TITORBA-97170 format. One line per 8 residues: number of its first residue (from 1); their letters; for each residue x, y, z of N, C-alpha, C. Coordinates in steps of 0.02 Angstrom, whole numbers, padded with zeros to 5 digits. Layout:
<nodes>
NUM> a> X:Y:Z:X:Y:Z:X:Y:Z  ...
</nodes>
This chain:
<nodes>
1> meiarerr> 02160:00588:-01866:02100:00549:-01882:02054:00590:-01928  02021:00556:-01973:01976:00591:-02019:01917:00623:-01983  01896:00592:-01928:01841:00619:-01889:01855:00690:-01869  01916:00702:-01848:01933:00767:-01821:01938:00820:-01876  01953:00800:-01938:01961:00849:-01991:01896:00866:-02027  01845:00825:-02017:01781:00837:-02050:01748:00900:-02022  01730:00947:-02066:01699:01009:-02044:01625:00997:-02032  01602:01014:-01973:01531:01006:-01956:01499:01075:-01955
9> ydvdwirv> 01464:01092:-02008:01432:01158:-02013:01375:01164:-01963  01344:01108:-01946:01290:01111:-01897:01316:01131:-01828  01375:01107:-01810:01406:01126:-01746:01422:01201:-01746  01447:01225:-01804:01460:01297:-01810:01396:01338:-01801  01341:01314:-01832:01278:01350:-01825:01252:01349:-01753  01260:01292:-01720:01239:01289:-01649:01277:01340:-01608  01342:01345:-01620:01383:01394:-01584:01359:01465:-01597  01348:01481:-01660:01325:01549:-01677:01257:01564:-01646
17> iafdilil> 01210:01518:-01653:01142:01529:-01627:01143:01533:-01551  01183:01491:-01519:01187:01492:-01446:01212:01559:-01420  01261:01588:-01455:01285:01654:-01434:01234:01709:-01450  01196:01701:-01504:01141:01748:-01517:01090:01745:-01461  01074:01685:-01439:01027:01677:-01384:01055:01708:-01320  01121:01702:-01311:01153:01733:-01253:01142:01808:-01253  01149:01840:-01310:01138:01912:-01314:01066:01929:-01299  01019:01892:-01328:00948:01904:-01314:00933:01892:-01240
25> yhvgmffv> 00965:01842:-01211:00955:01827:-01140:00979:01885:-01097  01036:01913:-01114:01062:01970:-01075:01017:02031:-01082  00988:02041:-01141:00939:02095:-01148:00879:02082:-01102  00857:02019:-01099:00802:02001:-01056:00817:02014:-00982  00879:02006:-00962:00898:02018:-00892:00884:02090:-00871  00882:02136:-00918:00867:02206:-00903:00795:02215:-00880  00751:02167:-00898:00679:02176:-00886:00650:02130:-00832  00683:02074:-00817:00655:02027:-00769:00678:02044:-00698
33> pwdfhikn> 00645:02015:-00646:00662:02032:-00577:00728:02002:-00552  00761:01961:-00591:00824:01930:-00568:00879:01982:-00563  00928:01967:-00521:00983:02013:-00509:01023:02026:-00573  01035:02090:-00588:01075:02109:-00646:01105:02177:-00633  01151:02198:-00676:01190:02259:-00663:01148:02323:-00664  01102:02328:-00711:01055:02384:-00713:00986:02356:-00730  00933:02394:-00712:00865:02370:-00722:00821:02423:-00753  00773:02399:-00793:00721:02443:-00819:00678:02470:-00762
41> nsivnwiq> 00645:02527:-00774:00603:02556:-00722:00538:02518:-00711  00523:02470:-00754:00465:02425:-00742:00486:02354:-00758  00465:02307:-00716:00484:02237:-00724:00431:02201:-00766  00454:02156:-00809:00410:02118:-00854:00416:02044:-00836  00367:02019:-00799:00373:01953:-00770:00368:01896:-00821  00328:01906:-00875:00315:01850:-00920:00379:01828:-00958  00427:01874:-00963:00489:01857:-00999:00529:01803:-00962  00515:01794:-00898:00551:01744:-00860:00543:01673:-00889
49> lpmlfanq> 00483:01657:-00915:00470:01589:-00938:00514:01570:-00998  00516:01609:-01053:00561:01589:-01107:00634:01592:-01086  00651:01637:-01040:00721:01639:-01017:00738:01578:-00975  00691:01555:-00933:00701:01494:-00895:00711:01434:-00942  00672:01433:-00995:00678:01379:-01044:00748:01378:-01075  00770:01435:-01101:00835:01438:-01132:00891:01426:-01082  00880:01447:-01021:00931:01443:-00970:00950:01371:-00953  00906:01323:-00969:00920:01254:-00952:00975:01223:-00996
57> wrlpilfi> 00984:01250:-01057:01030:01217:-01103:01078:01263:-01140  01068:01329:-01136:01108:01375:-01178:01182:01374:-01159  01199:01376:-01095:01269:01372:-01075:01297:01301:-01080  01259:01250:-01058:01285:01182:-01067:01304:01165:-01139  01262:01187:-01187:01277:01169:-01256:01338:01207:-01282  01352:01266:-01254:01412:01303:-01274:01475:01266:-01250  01473:01237:-01191:01531:01200:-01167:01540:01135:-01206  01485:01104:-01226:01491:01044:-01269:01521:01063:-01336
65> vsgmgtrf> 01497:01116:-01366:01524:01138:-01430:01598:01157:-01423  01616:01187:-01366:01686:01204:-01354:01729:01141:-01350  01702:01089:-01319:01738:01025:-01317:01746:00996:-01387  01694:01002:-01428:01698:00978:-01497:01751:01017:-01535  01751:01083:-01526:01801:01125:-01560:01871:01108:-01538  01879:01089:-01476:01945:01068:-01450:01970:01006:-01486  01924:00960:-01501:01944:00899:-01538:01971:00917:-01607  01939:00965:-01640:01964:00987:-01705:02032:01021:-01697
73> alssksst> 02038:01064:-01646:02101:01101:-01635:02159:01055:-01620  02146:01001:-01583:02200:00955:-01563:02217:00904:-01617  02177:00901:-01670:02188:00848:-01720:02255:00856:-01755  02281:00917:-01760:02343:00928:-01798:02393:00968:-01757  02386:00970:-01691:02431:01009:-01649:02460:00967:-01594  02520:00985:-01573:02548:00955:-01513:02516:00988:-01452  02527:00960:-01393:02498:00990:-01333:02524:01060:-01322  02588:01071:-01336:02617:01138:-01327:02586:01188:-01375
81> eylkerfi> 02578:01168:-01438:02546:01213:-01487:02474:01227:-01468  02440:01175:-01445:02369:01184:-01426:02363:01232:-01367  02403:01224:-01315:02399:01267:-01256:02419:01339:-01274  02467:01347:-01317:02485:01414:-01340:02427:01447:-01376  02394:01408:-01419:02336:01434:-01456:02279:01452:-01408  02268:01410:-01356:02216:01425:-01306:02232:01489:-01268  02295:01499:-01252:02315:01560:-01217:02301:01621:-01260  02319:01618:-01323:02309:01675:-01368:02235:01688:-01379
89> rlfipliv> 02197:01635:-01388:02125:01642:-01405:02081:01657:-01346  02102:01637:-01286:02058:01645:-01227:02086:01695:-01177  02148:01688:-01158:02176:01729:-01104:02187:01801:-01125  02214:01811:-01185:02227:01880:-01207:02161:01920:-01215  02109:01893:-01249:02045:01930:-01251:02015:01942:-01182  02026:01896:-01135:02001:01906:-01067:02034:01967:-01035  02100:01972:-01040:02135:02030:-01010:02113:02094:-01043  02108:02094:-01110:02084:02154:-01145:02014:02172:-01123
97> gmliivpp> 01972:02121:-01116:01903:02134:-01094:01900:02163:-01025  01940:02137:-00979:01939:02162:-00910:01966:02232:-00904  02012:02251:-00949:02043:02317:-00945:02004:02370:-00985  01969:02348:-01038:01938:02397:-01083:01862:02388:-01089  01839:02327:-01097:01768:02315:-01114:01724:02317:-01052  01745:02285:-00998:01703:02280:-00939:01698:02344:-00897  01752:02384:-00889:01747:02443:-00846:01688:02490:-00859  01669:02504:-00923:01610:02547:-00933:01546:02517:-00903
105> qvyierlt> 01541:02450:-00901:01482:02418:-00871:01479:02432:-00796  01535:02424:-00762:01537:02435:-00690:01527:02509:-00675  01555:02552:-00717:01546:02624:-00709:01472:02643:-00711  01436:02618:-00761:01365:02633:-00767:01326:02605:-00708  01344:02545:-00686:01311:02516:-00628:01322:02560:-00566  01382:02584:-00557:01396:02628:-00500:01356:02693:-00505  01347:02718:-00565:01306:02779:-00574:01234:02766:-00552  01207:02708:-00570:01138:02692:-00551:01132:02682:-00475
113> qgmkfdsf> 01187:02668:-00442:01187:02661:-00369:01197:02727:-00333  01201:02781:-00372:01206:02847:-00342:01276:02873:-00331  01326:02837:-00354:01395:02861:-00347:01409:02916:-00397  01453:02962:-00378:01468:03020:-00419:01541:03018:-00442  01550:03032:-00507:01617:03036:-00536:01619:03096:-00583  01677:03127:-00587:01684:03184:-00632:01678:03162:-00705  01701:03101:-00719:01698:03073:-00787:01713:02999:-00782  01707:02965:-00839:01726:02894:-00840:01799:02885:-00823
121> fhyysqtf> 01841:02932:-00846:01913:02926:-00833:01928:02935:-00759  01888:02976:-00726:01895:02982:-00653:01877:02916:-00620  01823:02885:-00643:01804:02819:-00616:01858:02767:-00630  01887:02769:-00691:01934:02716:-00712:01994:02712:-00665  02013:02768:-00635:02068:02767:-00587:02053:02723:-00527  01988:02707:-00517:01967:02665:-00460:01950:02593:-00481  01963:02578:-00544:01946:02512:-00571:01978:02455:-00531  02039:02465:-00509:02076:02411:-00478:02072:02413:-00401
129> ngvypegn> 02024:02453:-00376:02014:02456:-00303:01968:02400:-00281  01993:02339:-00278:01954:02283:-00254:01919:02246:-00310  01895:02185:-00292:01863:02141:-00340:01787:02149:-00333  01753:02151:-00390:01681:02156:-00393:01648:02097:-00355  01592:02107:-00320:01549:02167:-00320:01567:02221:-00269  01608:02204:-00219:01628:02256:-00172:01672:02308:-00206  01719:02284:-00247:01762:02329:-00285:01738:02335:-00356  01783:02357:-00401:01763:02371:-00470:01794:02325:-00522
137> fswhhlwf> 01846:02288:-00502:01881:02247:-00551:01843:02182:-00563  01827:02166:-00626:01783:02109:-00640:01793:02085:-00711  01774:02020:-00722:01770:01996:-00791:01697:01992:-00814  01649:02005:-00771:01578:02008:-00788:01558:01951:-00836  01530:01967:-00895:01505:01916:-00940:01560:01874:-00972  01623:01895:-00964:01679:01858:-00994:01703:01800:-00951  01666:01783:-00899:01685:01728:-00855:01695:01663:-00894  01660:01655:-00949:01665:01595:-00991:01738:01583:-01013
145> lpylflms> 01777:01636:-01023:01845:01629:-01049:01893:01599:-00998  01897:01625:-00936:01943:01592:-00888:01922:01521:-00872  01857:01508:-00869:01834:01440:-00856:01857:01393:-00912  01847:01414:-00974:01865:01372:-01030:01941:01364:-01036  01978:01416:-01021:02051:01412:-01024:02076:01362:-00972  02052:01367:-00911:02074:01321:-00858:02054:01249:-00874  01993:01240:-00899:01971:01173:-00918:02016:01144:-00973  02034:01186:-01021:02077:01163:-01076:02144:01138:-01050
153> viatplfl> 02173:01175:-01002:02237:01156:-00974:02231:01090:-00936  02181:01086:-00892:02173:01027:-00850:02160:00964:-00891  02119:00972:-00944:02097:00913:-00982:02145:00892:-01037  02199:00928:-01049:02244:00912:-01104:02270:00841:-01102  02295:00815:-01045:02319:00746:-01044:02264:00695:-01064  02203:00706:-01039:02148:00662:-01057:02133:00666:-01131  02133:00726:-01158:02117:00735:-01229:02171:00704:-01273  02234:00707:-01252:02287:00675:-01291:02277:00600:-01294
161> ylrnknng> 02252:00571:-01239:02237:00500:-01239:02177:00485:-01284  02125:00525:-01279:02063:00512:-01316:02071:00523:-01391  02119:00565:-01411:02127:00576:-01483:02165:00518:-01516  02195:00474:-01476:02229:00415:-01503:02176:00367:-01531  02181:00352:-01594:02129:00312:-01627:02126:00241:-01600  02176:00220:-01563:02177:00152:-01537:02153:00146:-01464  02128:00201:-01435:02108:00196:-01365:02043:00155:-01358  02043:00113:-01307:01988:00065:-01298:01922:00097:-01279
169> flfltrdi> 01924:00154:-01245:01862:00185:-01223:01818:00204:-01282  01848:00234:-01333:01808:00255:-01391:01782:00195:-01430  01823:00143:-01435:01800:00082:-01470:01738:00054:-01435  01741:00049:-01369:01685:00022:-01331:01624:00066:-01337  01633:00132:-01332:01577:00179:-01336:01544:00177:-01404  01585:00172:-01457:01556:00168:-01524:01513:00106:-01532  01536:00051:-01505:01497:-00011:-01510:01430:-00005:-01474  01431:00028:-01416:01369:00037:-01378:01319:00080:-01417
177> fknqsisl> 01343:00137:-01444:01299:00183:-01479:01274:00156:-01545  01313:00111:-01574:01294:00084:-01639:01227:00048:-01636  01214:00016:-01580:01153:-00024:-01573:01104:00005:-01522  01127:00048:-01477:01085:00074:-01423:01089:00150:-01420  01048:00184:-01460:01050:00257:-01461:01032:00287:-01394  00989:00253:-01357:00968:00277:-01291:01028:00284:-01244  01083:00250:-01261:01143:00253:-01218:01173:00323:-01215  01152:00367:-01261:01174:00437:-01257:01155:00468:-01190
185> ylfaiplf> 01103:00444:-01160:01082:00471:-01095:01129:00451:-01038  01175:00404:-01051:01224:00387:-01000:01269:00447:-00982  01278:00492:-01031:01320:00550:-01019:01287:00599:-00969  01222:00590:-00958:01188:00634:-00911:01198:00612:-00838  01222:00551:-00828:01229:00525:-00759:01277:00566:-00717  01339:00579:-00740:01384:00621:-00699:01356:00691:-00688  01320:00717:-00736:01289:00783:-00729:01236:00782:-00674  01198:00729:-00672:01148:00721:-00619:01181:00717:-00550
193> vvelylap> 01236:00680:-00545:01271:00674:-00480:01296:00742:-00457  01325:00780:-00503:01349:00847:-00485:01291:00892:-00465  01236:00888:-00502:01177:00927:-00487:01149:00909:-00418  01149:00846:-00402:01120:00823:-00339:01162:00843:-00278  01228:00834:-00283:01270:00841:-00224:01305:00909:-00218  01320:00942:-00274:01358:01004:-00271:01315:01067:-00278  01261:01063:-00318:01219:01122:-00328:01192:01151:-00262  01170:01111:-00214:01144:01140:-00152:01199:01172:-00109
201> lfpvthal> 01261:01151:-00119:01315:01175:-00076:01352:01236:-00104  01354:01242:-00170:01394:01294:-00201:01353:01333:-00253  01319:01386:-00232:01282:01427:-00279:01327:01455:-00334  01300:01461:-00394:01340:01485:-00451:01359:01557:-00441  01424:01571:-00448:01449:01640:-00440:01486:01665:-00502  01513:01619:-00543:01555:01636:-00600:01618:01673:-00579  01637:01666:-00516:01698:01698:-00490:01757:01650:-00491  01747:01589:-00513:01797:01535:-00517:01815:01508:-00448
209> indyyafi> 01838:01550:-00403:01856:01529:-00336:01793:01507:-00299  01794:01446:-00274:01738:01416:-00237:01675:01404:-00279  01680:01412:-00344:01623:01400:-00388:01625:01327:-00412  01628:01281:-00363:01642:01211:-00379:01587:01179:-00420  01524:01192:-00403:01469:01161:-00440:01471:01180:-00513  01473:01245:-00528:01471:01268:-00597:01532:01243:-00636  01591:01248:-00606:01652:01228:-00642:01651:01154:-00658  01635:01112:-00610:01635:01039:-00621:01580:01019:-00670
217> fyfflfit> 01522:01049:-00663:01466:01034:-00708:01485:01050:-00780  01511:01110:-00791:01530:01130:-00859:01590:01091:-00884  01634:01071:-00838:01693:01033:-00857:01672:00965:-00885  01624:00932:-00853:01598:00869:-00880:01569:00879:-00950  01533:00934:-00960:01505:00948:-01025:01559:00960:-01078  01611:00995:-01060:01667:01009:-01104:01700:00943:-01126  01713:00898:-01079:01742:00833:-01095:01693:00792:-01137  01629:00796:-01120:01578:00759:-01158:01578:00780:-01231
225> gfilislg> 01584:00845:-01244:01586:00869:-01313:01645:00840:-01351  01703:00837:-01319:01762:00807:-01351:01750:00734:-01367  01720:00698:-01321:01707:00626:-01332:01657:00615:-01388  01602:00653:-01386:01549:00642:-01435:01574:00654:-01506  01611:00708:-01517:01635:00722:-01585:01687:00670:-01606  01723:00642:-01557:01773:00590:-01572:01741:00525:-01594  01679:00515:-01576:01643:00453:-01595:01623:00452:-01668  01626:00510:-01701:01611:00513:-01772:01541:00492:-01789
233> eqfwgavd> 01534:00452:-01841:01468:00434:-01867:01426:00395:-01817  01458:00362:-01769:01419:00326:-01718:01379:00375:-01676  01408:00433:-01661:01370:00483:-01624:01316:00514:-01668  01333:00535:-01729:01284:00569:-01771:01227:00523:-01791  01243:00459:-01800:01190:00411:-01815:01144:00401:-01755  01174:00396:-01695:01134:00386:-01634:01090:00447:-01619  01118:00506:-01627:01079:00566:-01611:01025:00578:-01663  01037:00557:-01725:00985:00562:-01776:00926:00515:-01759
241> rikfyall> 00941:00455:-01737:00889:00407:-01721:00848:00427:-01659  00879:00463:-01613:00846:00477:-01550:00817:00548:-01547  00828:00589:-01598:00812:00660:-01593:00738:00673:-01578  00692:00636:-01610:00621:00649:-01598:00602:00631:-01526  00628:00576:-01502:00612:00554:-01433:00643:00601:-01382  00702:00628:-01398:00733:00677:-01353:00692:00741:-01352  00668:00762:-01410:00626:00822:-01413:00562:00812:-01374  00530:00756:-01382:00469:00741:-01346:00482:00739:-01271
249> tgiicfpm> 00537:00710:-01250:00555:00707:-01179:00565:00777:-01151  00599:00820:-01189:00609:00889:-01167:00544:00927:-01161  00499:00918:-01209:00434:00951:-01207:00394:00930:-01145  00400:00867:-01126:00365:00843:-01067:00399:00866:-01003  00465:00865:-01003:00503:00879:-00941:00500:00952:-00921  00501:00999:-00969:00507:01069:-00950:00449:01094:-00907  00386:01084:-00927:00331:01107:-00882:00331:01071:-00815  00350:01008:-00815:00356:00972:-00751:00410:01003:-00708
257> liwvwqna> 00466:01022:-00739:00521:01054:-00703:00499:01120:-00672  00461:01160:-00709:00437:01224:-00683:00391:01213:-00623  00348:01163:-00628:00302:01149:-00572:00340:01127:-00510  00388:01082:-00519:00428:01058:-00462:00469:01115:-00433  00497:01156:-00476:00538:01213:-00454:00497:01260:-00409  00433:01268:-00426:00390:01314:-00388:00360:01281:-00326  00352:01215:-00326:00314:01182:-00273:00353:01131:-00231  00407:01103:-00260:00442:01050:-00223:00517:01052:-00240
265> hdsmifpi> 00546:01111:-00235:00614:01122:-00257:00664:01077:-00220  00651:01059:-00159:00698:01021:-00118:00691:00945:-00127  00646:00923:-00169:00637:00851:-00177:00689:00822:-00225  00698:00757:-00221:00746:00721:-00264:00727:00727:-00338  00664:00737:-00352:00641:00739:-00422:00669:00800:-00458  00685:00854:-00422:00708:00915:-00455:00773:00905:-00494  00827:00880:-00463:00888:00869:-00502:00880:00818:-00558  00835:00768:-00547:00823:00719:-00600:00791:00753:-00661
273> lktmnmws> 00738:00791:-00648:00703:00826:-00703:00748:00877:-00736  00785:00914:-00696:00828:00966:-00723:00880:00937:-00771  00912:00882:-00750:00963:00851:-00792:00932:00819:-00854  00876:00784:-00846:00842:00752:-00902:00818:00804:-00953  00790:00859:-00928:00766:00912:-00972:00823:00942:-01012  00877:00960:-00977:00934:00990:-01010:00964:00945:-01063  00976:00882:-01045:01009:00837:-01092:00965:00819:-01151  00900:00814:-01140:00854:00799:-01195:00853:00855:-01246
281> wilaifgy> 00851:00917:-01223:00851:00973:-01270:00918:00977:-01308  00972:00962:-01275:01037:00962:-01308:01040:00909:-01363  01017:00849:-01348:01016:00796:-01398:00970:00814:-01456  00912:00842:-01440:00866:00862:-01493:00896:00916:-01538  00929:00964:-01508:00961:01018:-01547:01014:00990:-01593  01057:00946:-01567:01109:00916:-01609:01079:00873:-01664  01026:00836:-01648:00995:00793:-01698:00964:00831:-01755  00925:00882:-01738:00891:00920:-01791:00939:00967:-01827
289> aakylnkk> 00990:00992:-01792:01040:01033:-01826:01079:00992:-01877  01094:00929:-01859:01130:00885:-01906:01088:00873:-01969  01022:00870:-01960:00979:00856:-02017:00969:00917:-02062  00964:00976:-02032:00944:01035:-02071:00998:01089:-02079  01050:01088:-02038:01098:01144:-02038:01168:01125:-02059  01181:01063:-02075:01249:01042:-02092:01264:01058:-02165  01261:01123:-02180:01272:01146:-02249:01318:01207:-02248  01364:01208:-02295:01410:01264:-02301:01373:01325:-02328
297> skllayrn> 01389:01384:-02300:01359:01445:-02325:01404:01504:-02310  01399:01557:-02351:01439:01617:-02340:01417:01652:-02276  01352:01651:-02262:01327:01682:-02201:01357:01649:-02140  01359:01582:-02140:01387:01547:-02083:01461:01563:-02075  01498:01566:-02130:01570:01581:-02126:01581:01649:-02094  01539:01698:-02113:01545:01765:-02086:01526:01766:-02012  01468:01737:-01996:01444:01737:-01927:01490:01699:-01880  01519:01644:-01905:01562:01603:-01864:01625:01641:-01843
305> qavypfyi> 01650:01683:-01887:01708:01723:-01870:01689:01781:-01825  01630:01809:-01836:01609:01869:-01799:01583:01854:-01729  01565:01791:-01715:01529:01776:-01654:01570:01790:-01591  01635:01777:-01593:01678:01788:-01535:01685:01862:-01518  01702:01906:-01566:01702:01977:-01551:01635:02003:-01527  01580:01978:-01558:01513:01998:-01535:01504:01982:-01461  01524:01921:-01443:01517:01900:-01373:01556:01947:-01326  01617:01965:-01346:01659:02006:-01303:01630:02076:-01292
313> ihqtimiv> 01605:02107:-01345:01586:02178:-01340:01512:02190:-01327  01469:02140:-01337:01398:02154:-01339:01369:02182:-01274  01392:02156:-01216:01359:02176:-01154:01373:02248:-01136  01432:02273:-01153:01447:02344:-01140:01401:02388:-01182  01393:02370:-01245:01348:02408:-01289:01277:02406:-01261  01255:02347:-01241:01187:02338:-01215:01175:02379:-01152  01223:02380:-01107:01214:02417:-01045:01215:02493:-01056  01255:02515:-01104:01254:02587:-01121:01185:02606:-01148
321> igywlmnd> 01158:02565:-01193:01090:02579:-01220:01038:02574:-01164  01044:02523:-01122:00997:02515:-01067:00998:02573:-01018  01056:02600:-01004:01062:02657:-00959:01026:02718:-00988  01029:02725:-01053:00995:02781:-01086:00919:02772:-01084  00896:02708:-01083:00825:02694:-01087:00791:02680:-01020  00829:02663:-00968:00801:02631:-00908:00747:02672:-00873  00752:02737:-00872:00703:02778:-00837:00654:02813:-00883  00657:02796:-00947:00611:02825:-00996:00541:02794:-00987
329> smhyfwkm> 00489:02832:-01003:00420:02807:-00996:00397:02764:-01055  00440:02755:-01104:00425:02714:-01163:00403:02644:-01142  00358:02614:-01180:00335:02545:-01167:00394:02497:-01172  00393:02446:-01129:00450:02400:-01126:00463:02366:-01192  00411:02355:-01233:00421:02321:-01298:00469:02360:-01342  00459:02426:-01345:00501:02467:-01387:00572:02472:-01359  00577:02475:-01293:00643:02474:-01263:00680:02409:-01282  00644:02353:-01279:00675:02289:-01295:00698:02287:-01367
337> mimiagtf> 00656:02312:-01413:00674:02312:-01483:00735:02357:-01496  00737:02415:-01463:00794:02460:-01471:00857:02428:-01445  00852:02394:-01388:00911:02362:-01359:00936:02305:-01402  00890:02265:-01429:00911:02209:-01471:00943:02235:-01535  00908:02281:-01569:00934:02307:-01632:00999:02345:-01621  01002:02385:-01567:01061:02424:-01553:01121:02381:-01534  01109:02329:-01495:01163:02286:-01473:01193:02248:-01532  01150:02216:-01573:01175:02181:-01631:01204:02230:-01682
345> gfswliye> 01170:02286:-01692:01192:02334:-01743:01259:02365:-01727  01268:02391:-01667:01332:02421:-01650:01388:02369:-01643  01370:02308:-01621:01420:02255:-01619:01445:02241:-01689  01399:02240:-01737:01419:02227:-01806:01462:02284:-01833  01443:02346:-01820:01483:02402:-01845:01554:02402:-01817  01560:02389:-01752:01626:02387:-01721:01667:02329:-01748  01634:02271:-01756:01669:02213:-01783:01690:02225:-01855  01643:02246:-01897:01656:02251:-01969:01706:02305:-01987
353> flikriti> 01703:02363:-01954:01744:02419:-01975:01804:02434:-01930  01809:02399:-01873:01867:02409:-01830:01903:02343:-01817  01871:02298:-01780:01905:02236:-01759:01928:02195:-01819  01885:02186:-01867:01901:02144:-01925:01955:02174:-01969  01957:02240:-01974:02000:02273:-02024:02067:02298:-01996  02071:02308:-01930:02133:02334:-01900:02172:02275:-01873  02229:02261:-01904:02267:02200:-01890:02284:02193:-01816  02304:02247:-01784:02326:02243:-01715:02268:02225:-01667
361> lrplfglk> 02206:02240:-01688:02148:02226:-01646:02124:02154:-01650  02138:02121:-01704:02110:02055:-01716:02126:02004:-01660  02190:01995:-01641:02203:01946:-01588:02177:01968:-01520  02167:02033:-01511:02141:02057:-01447:02068:02037:-01437  02034:02021:-01492:01964:01999:-01489:01955:01928:-01515  02009:01889:-01511:02004:01817:-01525:02008:01798:-01598  02025:01844:-01642:02029:01828:-01713:02102:01813:-01732  02110:01774:-01784:02178:01762:-01810:02200:01822:-01850
369> h> 02266:01830:-01855:02294:01886:-01895:02273:01880:-01967
</nodes>
């Protein structure tokens, strides 16, 4: 289908920016009171507010974009070719990350907990002694990869049906969106149901096993992304018409959500507001990105290729820098600037001069040969 072959530069930009926000968010975790691997010697409470704002939509939009990317990937591949490509792009970098990228993070965390090792290599011999947090073996920030890989496998039969241009579901959905842009909010209904019934029972762990709420919630978003991009101009037209109202809804919902979260977290209004806020910001982002960012550029081509290796390596770099800074008396602002500049800077150096240029490393970090 032509829909699947059309390059959407705005979707690429959303992916790149969302991963940039992810890196900034992880830097913020070093300073806020929330649980994280290592902490600064002084906590900065005000950073929680912008992080709470981004936290409502940053991961959901990545799963939607991943679903959209899956539609492009499946447009010219058989199911076998697609699953092979998913294995190479997701599972191999995950294994490399768990064996090479993540262990230094756990090692530094153990040092901050007072454990003693002769060297990193002495610690590494204990890497496989149990699963984190009790043990040391972990995928840490790379949890996104096994989740996405498993979702891709499970959803393949559905996606093969949906990519058929004659399937009735897409015809019906296109007709609805053509005249009723507000119908885009129908996609928030299953998310609300999951939020209402599963969120209280299954706290997010990113451990996959028993992480039913997070997996099902993100799985719906992944499928939604595939459906939305398959709708073609009916989706882009609808999201363009509704973008201002979605933005206004998000602006209204977020402060209300914070108030309810602090004062009436157990009420029915909380999952309603949370879902409405998240989905409104996602629609607004897609609407305004389509208007202003759907343009080809050399910068986007470079960033779009680099974003995956950046995601894989950034947290190890950040934690090494944070460990060096955590007990220093320097003002937190300067620590934050050093961590941001250092994380992006060293990620770029490693990507540009090692991962990108050494052929054998490329597939290990999700790049094509």
